[in-house]
C-alpha positions, 0 to 999 in steps of 0.5 A: 659248862654252856650246854644242856644234855637235852638238846642235840647240840648239847648231846653232841658236845658231851659226846665230843668231850667223851671221845676227846677228853683232852680237847681245848674247846668245842662249840656247835655254831649257827652260821647265819648268826655266829651264835653258839648252840652249845659249847665247852672249854677246858682252857681258861683262856679260850672262850668258845663263844668268842672263837665261834663268832670269829670262825663264823666269819672265816666260814662266810668269807670262804663261802664268798671266795668259792662263789667268786671262783665259781666253784659250783658243785663244791661245798666246804667239808671242814677247815683246818687251821694249824697253830704252833701248838694247836689244831683248830677244826671247823666241820660244816654240817651237810646243810651248811647252816651249822658247824662244829668248832674244835680246838685241840693240842697238836701234841696230844691229839690225832687229826684223823681221829678228831675229824672222825669224831666230829663227822660222827656228831654231825649226824646227831645235829641234822 
């Protein structure tokens, strides 16, 4: 357990675990540094801190692409990466300074429910 319940990030992680107990991993991540503010994994092979660092680069590259394409007035809500057996969801907070990273089994989880759970927790992290 890499989170404390007395922080907004730790409380958000705990709420996500409560709502999606079958999750593989979850992390609250600072975009500027790629550092985890809170994280949890139910898998011995998926390190959420490592995933956070790499997914920070995904977010930054998409932001650069949007700037290059002059997509003014647009912002990233979330990024979905579908793997053979997993869904990886990156949900950016409205200010774009943090994101919630979630990995779930595509067989055991409903994407719409997972997205809704992350959106609900984004309010806690403002």
